[in-house]
C-alpha positions as CSV (number, residue, x, y, z in Angstrom):
1,M,66.9,-5.2,-31.8
2,N,67.3,-7.0,-35.1
3,L,64.3,-8.4,-37.0
4,D,64.4,-11.8,-35.3
5,D,64.5,-10.2,-31.9
6,K,61.6,-8.0,-32.8
7,K,59.6,-11.0,-34.0
8,K,60.4,-12.9,-30.8
9,R,59.2,-9.9,-28.8
10,I,56.0,-9.8,-30.8
11,D,55.3,-13.4,-30.0
12,E,56.0,-12.8,-26.3
13,L,53.7,-9.8,-26.2
14,I,50.9,-11.7,-28.0
15,E,51.1,-14.6,-25.4
16,V,51.1,-12.2,-22.4
17,L,48.2,-10.0,-23.7
18,N,46.1,-13.0,-24.7
19,E,46.6,-14.5,-21.3
20,A,45.6,-11.3,-19.7
21,S,42.5,-11.0,-21.9
22,A,41.4,-14.6,-21.1
23,A,41.8,-13.9,-17.4
24,Y,39.8,-10.7,-17.6
25,Y,37.0,-11.8,-19.9
26,D,36.6,-15.5,-19.0
27,E,37.7,-15.7,-15.4
28,A,36.8,-12.2,-14.2
29,S,40.3,-11.8,-12.8
30,E,43.2,-9.5,-13.5
31,I,46.9,-10.4,-14.0
32,M,47.9,-6.9,-15.0
33,S,46.6,-3.4,-14.7
34,N,44.7,-1.7,-17.5
35,Y,47.6,0.8,-17.8
36,E,50.1,-2.0,-18.3
37,Y,47.9,-3.8,-20.8
38,D,47.5,-0.6,-22.9
39,A,51.3,0.0,-22.8
40,L,52.1,-3.5,-24.0
41,Y,49.3,-3.4,-26.6
42,D,50.8,-0.1,-28.0
43,E,54.3,-1.7,-28.1
44,L,52.9,-4.7,-30.0
45,E,51.0,-2.6,-32.5
46,A,54.1,-0.5,-33.2
47,L,56.3,-3.5,-33.6
48,E,53.8,-5.2,-36.0
49,K,53.6,-2.0,-38.1
50,E,57.4,-1.8,-38.2
51,T,58.1,-5.4,-39.1
52,G,55.0,-6.4,-41.0
53,Y,54.9,-9.5,-38.8
54,A,51.4,-9.8,-37.3
55,P,50.3,-13.4,-36.4
56,D,46.6,-14.3,-36.7
57,N,46.3,-14.8,-32.9
58,S,47.4,-11.2,-32.2
59,P,45.0,-9.1,-30.1
60,T,45.5,-6.3,-32.7
61,K,43.5,-8.5,-35.0
62,N,41.0,-10.0,-32.7
63,V,37.9,-8.5,-31.0
64,G,36.2,-9.3,-27.7
65,Y,36.4,-12.5,-25.7
66,T,36.7,-16.2,-26.5
67,V,33.3,-17.8,-26.4
68,Q,33.5,-20.6,-23.8
69,S,30.1,-20.7,-22.1
70,E,27.4,-23.3,-22.5
71,L,25.1,-20.8,-24.2
72,P,24.1,-21.5,-27.9
73,K,26.6,-19.9,-30.4
74,E,25.9,-18.0,-33.6
75,R,28.1,-16.6,-36.3
76,H,27.5,-12.9,-37.0
77,K,26.4,-11.9,-40.6
78,S,29.5,-9.7,-40.8
79,R,32.4,-9.3,-38.4
80,M,31.7,-7.1,-35.5
81,L,34.7,-4.8,-35.1
82,S,36.1,-2.9,-32.1
83,L,37.0,0.8,-32.3
84,D,40.4,2.3,-32.8
85,K,41.3,4.6,-30.0
86,T,43.2,7.7,-28.9
87,K,43.8,9.6,-25.7
88,S,44.5,12.9,-27.5
89,R,41.8,15.5,-27.9
90,E,43.8,17.0,-30.7
91,E,43.9,13.7,-32.6
92,L,40.2,13.3,-32.1
93,A,39.5,16.7,-33.5
94,A,41.9,16.1,-36.4
95,W,40.2,12.9,-37.2
96,L,36.8,14.7,-37.4
97,G,38.3,17.4,-39.7
98,N,35.6,19.6,-41.2
99,H,32.8,17.0,-40.8
100,E,30.1,16.8,-38.1
101,G,30.0,14.0,-35.7
102,L,28.1,12.5,-32.7
103,L,30.0,12.4,-29.5
104,S,28.7,9.9,-26.9
105,W,29.6,8.0,-23.8
106,K,31.7,4.9,-24.4
107,L,29.9,2.6,-22.0
108,D,31.8,-0.2,-20.2
109,G,29.6,-3.2,-20.5
110,L,28.9,-5.9,-23.0
111,T,27.9,-5.3,-26.6
112,V,24.6,-6.9,-27.6
113,V,22.8,-7.2,-31.0
114,L,19.0,-7.2,-30.9
115,T,16.9,-8.4,-33.9
116,Y,13.2,-7.5,-34.3
117,E,10.8,-9.0,-36.7
118,G,7.2,-8.0,-37.0
119,G,7.6,-5.6,-34.1
120,S,8.8,-8.3,-31.7
121,L,12.2,-9.1,-30.3
122,V,13.2,-12.4,-31.8
123,K,16.9,-12.7,-31.1
124,A,19.7,-11.3,-29.0
125,V,23.4,-12.2,-29.5
126,T,26.5,-10.9,-27.7
127,R,29.5,-9.6,-29.7
128,G,31.7,-12.5,-28.5
129,N,35.0,-12.6,-30.4
130,G,33.6,-10.5,-33.3
131,D,32.9,-13.6,-35.5
132,I,30.8,-15.8,-33.1
133,G,28.6,-14.6,-30.3
134,E,26.4,-16.2,-27.7
135,V,22.6,-16.3,-28.1
136,I,21.1,-14.7,-25.0
137,T,17.5,-14.0,-26.2
138,P,15.8,-15.2,-23.0
139,N,18.1,-12.9,-21.0
140,A,17.6,-9.9,-23.2
141,L,13.8,-10.3,-22.8
142,V,14.3,-9.5,-19.0
143,F,16.7,-6.6,-19.3
144,A,15.2,-3.8,-17.3
145,N,14.5,-1.4,-20.2
146,V,14.5,-3.5,-23.4
147,P,11.2,-3.2,-25.3
148,R,9.8,-6.6,-26.2
149,H,7.7,-5.0,-28.9
150,I,8.3,-1.9,-31.0
151,P,5.9,0.1,-33.3
152,Y,7.9,-0.6,-36.4
153,T,7.0,-4.0,-37.9
154,G,9.8,-4.5,-40.4
155,H,13.2,-6.1,-40.0
156,V,15.4,-4.2,-37.6
157,V,18.8,-4.9,-36.0
158,I,19.9,-2.7,-33.1
159,R,23.4,-2.7,-31.5
160,G,23.9,-1.4,-28.0
161,E,25.6,-1.9,-24.7
162,A,24.3,-3.9,-21.8
163,V,25.4,-2.3,-18.6
164,I,25.0,-2.4,-14.8
165,T,25.0,0.9,-12.9
166,Y,27.4,1.6,-10.1
167,E,24.4,1.7,-7.7
168,E,23.2,-1.7,-8.7
169,F,26.8,-3.1,-8.6
170,E,27.1,-1.9,-5.0
171,R,23.7,-3.3,-4.0
172,I,24.5,-6.7,-5.4
173,N,28.0,-6.8,-3.9
174,A,26.7,-5.7,-0.5
175,A,24.3,-8.8,-0.5
176,I,27.3,-11.2,-1.0
177,D,28.8,-12.1,2.3
178,D,31.7,-14.1,0.8
179,A,34.4,-11.5,0.2
180,D,36.1,-13.7,-2.5
181,A,32.8,-14.0,-4.4
182,K,32.2,-10.3,-4.7
183,Y,32.5,-8.9,-8.2
184,K,35.6,-6.9,-9.1
185,N,33.8,-4.2,-11.2
186,P,30.4,-3.5,-12.9
187,R,31.7,-4.7,-16.2
188,N,32.5,-8.2,-14.9
189,L,29.1,-8.4,-13.1
190,C,27.3,-7.3,-16.3
191,S,29.1,-9.9,-18.4
192,G,28.2,-12.7,-15.9
193,S,24.6,-11.4,-15.7
194,V,24.0,-11.2,-19.5
195,R,25.5,-14.6,-20.1
196,Q,23.5,-16.5,-17.5
197,L,21.9,-19.9,-18.3
198,N,19.1,-19.0,-15.9
199,N,17.4,-15.7,-17.0
200,K,15.8,-15.3,-13.5
201,I,19.3,-14.3,-12.3
202,T,19.6,-11.8,-15.2
203,A,16.2,-10.3,-14.3
204,E,17.3,-9.8,-10.6
205,R,20.5,-7.9,-11.7
206,N,18.6,-5.0,-13.4
207,V,20.7,-5.1,-16.6
208,R,20.1,-2.0,-18.8
209,F,20.5,-1.7,-22.6
210,Y,21.6,1.5,-24.3
211,A,21.2,1.5,-28.1
212,F,24.0,3.1,-30.2
213,T,23.7,1.8,-33.7
214,L,20.9,1.0,-36.1
215,S,22.6,-1.8,-38.0
216,E,19.9,-3.0,-40.3
217,S,16.4,-1.9,-41.2
218,D,13.9,-2.4,-44.1
219,A,13.1,1.2,-44.8
220,V,13.8,3.6,-42.0
221,E,13.8,7.2,-43.2
222,D,16.9,8.8,-41.8
223,G,17.8,11.4,-44.4
224,G,21.3,10.1,-44.5
225,F,22.1,11.3,-40.9
226,R,23.1,9.2,-37.9
227,S,21.3,11.5,-35.5
228,N,18.0,10.8,-37.2
229,Q,18.6,7.1,-36.6
230,M,19.3,7.8,-33.0
231,K,16.0,9.7,-32.7
232,W,14.1,6.9,-34.5
233,M,15.4,4.3,-32.1
234,A,14.3,6.5,-29.2
235,E,10.9,6.8,-30.8
236,Q,10.7,3.0,-30.9
237,G,11.1,2.8,-27.1
238,F,14.9,2.3,-26.8
239,E,17.0,4.2,-24.4
240,V,19.9,5.5,-26.6
241,V,23.3,6.3,-25.4
242,E,23.5,10.0,-24.5
243,Y,25.1,12.0,-27.4
244,V,25.8,15.5,-28.7
245,K,26.4,16.8,-32.2
246,V,29.9,18.3,-32.6
247,D,32.1,19.9,-35.2
248,N,35.7,21.0,-35.1
249,E,34.9,24.2,-33.2
250,S,32.7,22.6,-30.5
251,I,34.3,19.3,-29.9
252,F,36.7,20.5,-27.1
253,A,34.0,22.1,-25.1
254,A,31.8,19.0,-25.5
255,I,34.7,16.7,-24.2
256,D,35.1,19.0,-21.2
257,K,31.4,18.7,-20.3
258,Y,31.6,14.9,-20.4
259,A,34.8,15.0,-18.4
260,E,33.1,17.1,-15.7
261,R,30.3,14.6,-15.4
262,V,32.2,11.3,-15.6
263,H,32.9,11.3,-11.8
264,T,29.2,11.2,-11.0
265,F,27.9,9.4,-14.0
266,E,25.8,6.4,-12.9
267,I,27.0,4.1,-15.7
268,P,30.6,2.8,-16.0
269,S,32.3,4.7,-18.9
270,D,35.9,4.3,-20.0
271,G,35.8,7.2,-22.5
272,L,33.8,8.6,-25.4
273,V,33.0,7.6,-29.0
274,L,33.0,10.0,-31.9
275,T,31.0,8.8,-34.9
276,L,30.5,10.6,-38.2
277,E,27.1,12.1,-38.7
278,D,27.0,11.9,-42.5
279,L,26.1,8.2,-43.2
280,E,26.8,8.4,-47.0
281,Y,30.3,9.8,-46.4
282,A,30.9,7.3,-43.6
283,A,30.1,4.4,-45.9
284,T,32.8,5.4,-48.3
285,L,35.6,5.0,-45.7
286,G,35.4,1.3,-45.3
287,M,37.2,-0.5,-42.5
288,T,40.5,-2.1,-41.5
289,A,40.9,-5.7,-40.4
290,K,39.8,-4.7,-36.9
291,F,38.4,-1.2,-36.9
292,P,35.7,0.6,-38.8
293,R,36.9,4.0,-40.1
294,D,33.7,5.9,-39.4
295,S,34.2,6.0,-35.6
296,L,37.0,6.6,-33.1
297,A,37.1,6.0,-29.4
298,F,38.5,8.6,-27.0
299,K,39.9,7.1,-23.9
300,W,40.2,9.3,-20.8
301,A,43.8,10.4,-20.3
302,D,44.4,9.1,-16.8
303,Q,45.4,11.7,-14.2
304,Q,48.6,10.3,-12.7
305,A,50.4,11.3,-9.5
306,E,53.9,10.4,-8.4
307,T,54.4,9.1,-4.9
308,V,56.5,6.7,-2.7
309,L,55.7,3.1,-1.9
310,R,55.9,2.8,1.9
311,E,54.5,-0.7,2.7
312,M,53.1,-3.8,1.2
313,E,50.1,-5.1,3.2
314,W,49.1,-8.7,2.8
315,S,45.3,-8.9,2.9
316,P,43.9,-12.3,3.9
317,S,41.1,-14.2,2.2
318,R,39.0,-17.1,3.4
319,T,40.6,-19.3,0.7
320,G,44.1,-18.7,2.1
321,L,45.1,-16.1,-0.5
322,L,47.3,-13.3,0.8
323,N,46.6,-10.4,-1.6
324,P,49.2,-7.6,-1.9
325,I,48.0,-4.1,-1.2
326,A,50.3,-1.2,-1.9
327,I,50.4,1.5,0.8
328,F,51.9,4.8,-0.4
329,D,52.2,8.5,0.5
330,P,48.7,10.1,0.0
331,V,48.1,11.8,-3.3
332,E,45.1,13.6,-4.9
333,L,43.5,11.8,-7.8
334,E,40.3,12.8,-9.6
335,G,39.2,14.9,-6.6
336,T,39.9,12.3,-3.8
337,T,42.8,11.4,-1.6
338,V,44.3,8.0,-2.5
339,K,46.9,6.1,-0.3
340,R,46.4,2.4,-1.2
341,A,45.9,0.3,-4.3
342,S,45.4,-3.4,-4.9
343,V,48.3,-5.0,-6.7
344,H,46.1,-8.1,-7.4
345,N,48.7,-10.8,-7.5
346,L,52.5,-11.6,-7.6
347,N,52.6,-11.4,-11.4
348,I,51.9,-7.7,-11.3
349,M,54.1,-7.1,-8.3
350,E,57.1,-8.8,-10.1
351,T,56.4,-7.2,-13.5
352,L,56.5,-3.8,-11.8
353,K,59.6,-4.8,-9.7
354,L,58.0,-3.1,-6.7
355,G,60.1,-2.3,-3.7
356,I,59.7,-0.3,-0.5
357,G,60.8,3.2,-1.0
358,D,60.3,3.1,-4.7
359,T,58.9,6.1,-6.6
360,I,55.7,4.9,-8.3
361,T,53.0,6.6,-10.4
362,V,49.4,5.9,-9.6
363,Y,46.1,6.5,-11.3
364,K,42.4,5.6,-11.2
365,A,41.4,3.1,-13.7
366,N,38.3,4.5,-15.5
367,M,38.6,7.3,-13.0
368,I,37.4,5.0,-10.2
369,I,39.8,2.2,-9.1
370,P,43.3,3.1,-7.8
371,Q,46.1,1.3,-9.6
372,I,49.8,1.5,-9.9
373,S,50.8,2.5,-13.5
374,D,54.5,2.4,-13.3
375,N,57.5,2.0,-11.0
376,L,60.2,4.6,-11.7
377,T,62.9,3.1,-9.6
378,R,62.2,-0.6,-9.8
379,S,64.2,-1.8,-6.8
380,G,62.3,-5.1,-6.5
381,N,63.3,-5.3,-2.9
382,I,60.0,-6.7,-1.5
383,E,60.5,-10.0,0.1
384,L,57.5,-12.2,0.3
385,P,56.4,-12.9,3.9
386,S,57.5,-16.4,5.0
387,H,54.7,-16.4,7.6
388,C,51.0,-15.5,7.4
389,P,50.3,-12.1,9.1
390,V,47.1,-13.7,10.6
391,C,48.2,-17.0,12.1
392,D,52.0,-17.0,11.7
393,G,51.7,-20.2,9.7
394,E,54.1,-20.8,6.7
395,T,53.3,-19.3,3.4
396,E,53.8,-20.8,-0.1
397,V,53.6,-19.5,-3.7
398,K,51.1,-21.3,-5.9
399,M,49.9,-21.0,-9.5
400,M,46.1,-20.6,-9.7
401,T,44.5,-20.3,-13.2
402,G,47.8,-19.2,-14.6
403,T,48.3,-16.5,-11.9
404,K,51.1,-16.6,-9.3
405,V,49.7,-16.0,-5.8
406,L,50.9,-16.2,-2.2
407,T,48.9,-18.4,0.1
408,C,48.8,-19.4,3.8
409,A,49.5,-23.2,4.2
410,N,47.9,-23.5,7.6
411,P,44.5,-25.1,7.3
412,S,43.6,-23.7,10.8
413,C,44.4,-20.1,9.8
414,L,41.9,-17.8,11.4
415,A,41.2,-16.1,8.1
416,K,40.1,-19.5,6.7
417,Q,37.6,-19.7,9.5
418,V,35.9,-16.4,8.7
419,K,32.7,-18.3,7.9
420,R,32.6,-19.2,11.6
421,F,32.6,-15.5,12.4
422,S,30.1,-14.7,9.7
423,L,27.7,-17.2,11.3
424,F,28.4,-15.6,14.7
425,V,27.3,-12.1,13.6
426,S,24.4,-13.4,11.3
427,R,20.8,-12.4,11.8
428,D,19.7,-15.6,13.4
429,A,22.7,-15.6,15.8
430,L,24.1,-12.4,17.5
431,N,22.7,-10.2,14.7
432,I,25.5,-7.7,14.4
433,E,25.1,-5.3,11.5
434,G,28.1,-3.8,9.8
435,L,30.4,-6.9,10.0
436,S,30.3,-8.3,6.5
437,E,32.7,-11.1,5.6
438,Q,34.9,-8.5,3.9
439,T,35.0,-6.4,7.1
440,L,35.7,-9.4,9.3
441,L,38.6,-10.4,7.1
442,K,40.0,-6.9,7.3
443,F,39.7,-6.9,11.1
444,I,41.2,-10.4,11.3
445,G,44.1,-9.4,9.1
446,L,44.8,-6.3,11.2
447,G,44.7,-8.4,14.4
448,Y,41.6,-6.7,15.9
449,I,39.6,-10.0,15.9
450,K,41.1,-13.3,17.1
451,S,38.1,-14.6,19.0
452,F,34.3,-14.1,19.4
453,G,34.9,-12.0,22.5
454,D,37.2,-9.6,20.5
455,I,34.2,-8.4,18.6
456,F,32.9,-6.9,21.8
457,R,36.3,-5.3,22.4
458,L,36.6,-3.4,19.1
459,E,36.2,-0.1,20.9
460,A,39.9,-0.5,21.8
461,H,40.7,-0.1,18.0
462,R,38.2,2.8,17.4
463,E,40.8,5.4,16.3
464,A,42.3,3.0,13.8
465,I,39.0,1.7,12.5
466,V,37.6,5.2,11.7
467,E,40.7,5.8,9.5
468,L,40.2,2.6,7.5
469,E,39.1,2.9,3.9
470,G,35.3,2.6,3.7
471,F,34.9,3.5,7.4
472,G,34.5,6.8,9.3
473,E,32.8,8.1,12.4
474,K,29.3,7.4,11.2
475,S,30.0,3.8,10.1
476,Y,31.9,3.1,13.3
477,E,29.1,4.4,15.5
478,K,26.5,2.3,13.6
479,L,28.7,-0.8,14.2
480,A,29.3,0.1,17.8
481,T,25.5,0.5,18.4
482,S,24.8,-2.9,16.8
483,I,27.5,-4.5,19.0
484,E,26.1,-3.1,22.2
485,K,22.7,-4.2,21.3
486,A,24.0,-7.8,20.6
487,R,25.8,-7.7,24.0
488,H,22.4,-8.3,25.6
489,T,21.2,-11.7,24.3
490,V,19.6,-15.0,25.1
491,P,21.1,-18.5,25.3
492,A,19.4,-19.8,22.1
493,R,21.2,-17.1,20.0
494,I,24.5,-17.9,21.6
495,L,24.1,-21.6,20.8
496,T,23.2,-20.8,17.2
497,A,26.2,-18.4,17.0
498,I,29.2,-20.4,18.3
499,G,29.1,-23.0,15.5
500,I,28.3,-26.4,17.2
501,P,28.0,-28.9,14.4
502,G,24.3,-29.5,13.5
503,V,22.9,-26.9,16.0
504,G,20.8,-24.4,14.1
505,V,18.0,-22.1,15.1
506,T,15.4,-24.7,15.9
507,T,17.7,-27.1,17.8
508,A,19.2,-24.2,19.8
509,A,15.8,-23.2,20.9
510,Q,14.9,-26.7,21.9
511,I,18.1,-27.1,24.0
512,A,17.6,-23.7,25.7
513,K,14.0,-24.6,26.5
514,S,15.0,-28.0,28.0
515,C,17.5,-26.2,30.3
516,E,15.0,-23.4,31.1
517,N,17.6,-20.9,29.6
518,K,20.3,-21.6,32.3
519,W,23.6,-21.1,30.4
520,D,25.7,-23.2,32.9
521,K,23.3,-26.1,32.4
522,I,23.3,-25.6,28.6
523,S,27.1,-25.6,28.3
524,S,27.5,-28.7,30.5
525,L,24.9,-31.1,29.0
526,T,26.0,-34.7,28.7
527,Y,25.5,-37.1,25.9
528,D,22.8,-38.9,27.9
529,E,21.0,-35.7,28.7
530,L,21.1,-34.5,25.1
531,I,19.6,-37.6,23.5
532,T,16.5,-37.1,25.6
533,I,15.8,-33.7,24.0
534,D,13.4,-33.9,21.1
535,G,15.2,-33.6,17.7
536,I,18.7,-34.5,18.9
537,G,20.1,-37.8,17.8
538,E,23.3,-39.7,18.8
539,V,25.6,-37.9,16.3
540,M,24.6,-34.4,17.2
541,A,24.7,-35.3,21.0
542,R,28.2,-36.6,20.6
543,D,29.4,-33.5,18.6
544,Y,27.7,-31.2,21.1
545,E,29.4,-32.8,24.1
546,E,32.8,-32.9,22.3
547,F,32.5,-29.2,21.4
548,F,32.3,-28.0,25.0
549,A,34.8,-30.6,26.2
550,D,37.4,-29.2,23.8
551,E,39.8,-26.9,25.7
552,H,40.1,-24.3,22.9
553,N,36.3,-24.1,22.4
554,H,35.7,-23.9,26.2
555,A,38.2,-21.0,26.5
556,L,36.6,-19.3,23.5
557,V,33.1,-19.5,24.9
558,M,34.1,-18.5,28.4
559,D,35.9,-15.5,27.0
560,L,32.7,-14.6,25.0
561,V,30.4,-15.1,28.0
562,S,32.6,-12.7,30.0
563,E,31.8,-9.9,27.5
564,I,28.0,-10.4,27.2
565,D,24.9,-10.1,29.3
566,I,22.9,-13.3,29.0
567,D,19.1,-13.0,29.6
568,E,18.3,-16.3,31.4
569,S,14.7,-15.3,32.2
570,Y,12.3,-18.2,31.5
571,E,8.6,-18.8,31.4
572,A,7.1,-22.2,30.9
573,V,6.2,-22.5,27.3
574,G,4.2,-24.9,25.2
575,T,0.8,-23.2,25.1
576,A,1.7,-19.9,23.4
577,L,0.0,-20.9,20.2
578,S,-2.6,-23.3,21.7
579,G,-5.7,-23.7,19.5
580,A,-4.3,-21.7,16.5
581,V,-4.2,-23.3,13.1
582,F,-1.4,-22.1,10.7
583,V,-0.8,-22.6,7.0
584,I,2.8,-21.9,5.7
585,T,3.4,-20.9,2.1
586,G,6.4,-19.6,0.1
587,S,10.1,-19.5,0.9
588,L,11.5,-18.8,4.4
589,D,14.5,-16.8,5.5
590,H,15.1,-18.2,9.0
591,Y,14.4,-21.8,8.4
592,K,15.9,-24.5,6.1
593,S,12.4,-25.8,5.5
594,R,8.7,-25.4,6.4
595,T,9.1,-28.5,8.5
596,E,11.4,-26.7,10.9
597,L,8.9,-23.9,11.4
598,K,6.1,-26.5,11.7
599,K,7.9,-28.2,14.6
600,E,8.3,-24.9,16.4
601,I,4.6,-24.1,16.0
602,E,3.6,-27.5,17.2
603,A,6.0,-27.2,20.2
604,Q,4.0,-24.2,21.3
605,G,0.6,-26.0,21.0
606,G,-0.3,-24.8,17.5
607,K,-1.4,-26.9,14.5
608,V,-0.2,-26.7,10.9
609,A,-2.5,-27.5,8.0
610,G,-1.7,-27.9,4.3
611,S,-4.4,-25.7,2.9
612,V,-6.4,-22.6,3.8
613,S,-9.9,-23.2,5.2
614,K,-12.4,-21.5,7.4
615,N,-10.7,-23.1,10.4
616,T,-7.3,-21.5,9.5
617,S,-6.2,-18.8,12.0
618,Y,-3.1,-17.5,10.2
619,L,-1.5,-17.8,6.8
620,V,2.3,-17.4,7.1
621,T,4.0,-15.9,4.0
622,N,6.9,-13.6,3.3
623,N,5.0,-12.3,0.3
624,P,1.6,-11.0,1.6
625,E,0.8,-9.2,-1.7
626,S,1.2,-12.4,-3.8
627,G,-1.6,-13.5,-6.0
628,S,-1.1,-17.1,-5.1
629,S,-4.1,-19.4,-4.5
630,K,-3.5,-19.6,-0.8
631,N,-3.3,-15.8,-0.5
632,K,-6.5,-15.4,-2.4
633,A,-8.3,-18.0,-0.3
634,A,-7.1,-16.3,2.9
635,A,-8.4,-13.0,1.7
636,E,-11.8,-14.5,0.7
637,L,-12.2,-16.3,4.1
638,G,-10.9,-13.4,6.2
639,V,-7.9,-15.3,7.4
640,K,-5.2,-13.1,8.9
641,I,-2.0,-13.0,6.8
642,I,1.3,-12.7,8.8
643,T,5.0,-12.7,7.9
644,E,7.7,-15.0,9.1
645,D,9.0,-12.3,11.4
646,E,5.5,-12.0,13.0
647,I,5.2,-15.7,13.6
648,R,8.8,-15.7,15.1
649,T,7.6,-12.9,17.5
650,M,4.7,-15.1,18.5
651,L,7.1,-17.9,19.1
652,G,9.1,-15.7,21.5
653,Y,12.1,-14.6,19.3
């Protein structure tokens, strides 16, 4: 290439890399793999050094992410730099030379700067783009392990990494039913948690902070050694990033020990950091435009394996996206067998020119997430499916937030109705554990589930299911047990489950009660009969009648009924809670409001009061240990405190 071509290539690389950074940091999405980003970054850096042409918007000059949130902004006193990096142990050792250094984890989270005055935390700011960060003081105050007060009463500025552990990441994702809303990795979850406008959400996420630099202090005695600063921060109550002192002779053994532990380390780590121990010597080295010269990052050299791409699976999503999943010959990576990897979107697929039968190299990003690093044969022979694998509807390519994606154009696609199946298996409906929205989408995409009744026929796919990623014999048996338990149910649960507009838990119970639990009667109620039932108006009655009159719905329900055992036993009710007085407090899990629960209690002869008195029989709360005024009054008066589940048992659920 001549000079003009090289400059043109530099501009192209800057545009592509900045677009990838914006997607990753601001939108929590990926338009290229980590491996590809690093390769393009290295190419850019080499070209800039060769030509001397390095525009101001180049990622080689900029740090962190663009600050776009509604949080208050603040300019840092001095520019916060990122670290230069290497993947070579030999380069790391050569950089250290004859000096001593501290080798520590490079944690994969969000850098935060804490300021203390008079022993109290007064300010917390994210690194942001290195020049301007976001003020997150209310959020830092609720980090799981940040001291609000420290013994030292002078001016102190501490830098560290806010992180979320893998265990916490799995817990939070497991509680999100919407597969599309799940977080991609702990780093993205941490970023979103730290930068919340509502610090109650931050508190619920158990964000942790690990200090790694004492940036400013009035008069801390450190003897000129960084390790003394680390010890001092620990004495003040901070958890400091784990470190070990190394020299040229011990550094390789230290790296090996970290490498052995990274697979089981509870905190996301994308490498190590080597920092000079001698602070006076470190201060003489200065810095470049982007990197300090007293520290160097060591990125794990990804273990790669060569394999053959055999299939491209198109995984459905409730929004209509068809996500490409590469299926390849099994290979061993980082101690586990890997045979599939998300390609994320069409941009990545096209950049790699993927084709069936191609020889590809795969790795685990940060030793965790399988990714394709390169395509050695680049046939590009994959044809996008013209029809959705779920509904056979036509597909179309769209641009979403700058990313090229494949979507299903059919608004009635079964995958887009996954919420209907999520309702069906929910706790208040058929209560089938083990069928999250993500699992339902997987089964729908594979053709195992096309109707409610198919859920009770999953045994036919047992062998295939136990082989799926994330499943196994134990997971399948747990699911099968839950399905068998749900097979024996009552009419009210079925009505709640099948998705009739407006019919929730309370209404379903009322309808079942009016029909004395006879399913044939329940499923053939007319408009005129429905409007005589308490709580049902004209709109709901019309929707209910139309639901069962619809041929598709009728067939769906008939198929379901053929697979389940309906308990139609009925006892006249209305006096189960006669004479009892209830007070309801706090939030509820099963009811939209306290009014709904109040109606059910009153329907059984009970009464509901607004405050606790000597006439109160029960206080209903999901937080029996709360120090609220109602809980205290109940304890003083000897009123029995029960949970929502207990009152539901009394109501016959």
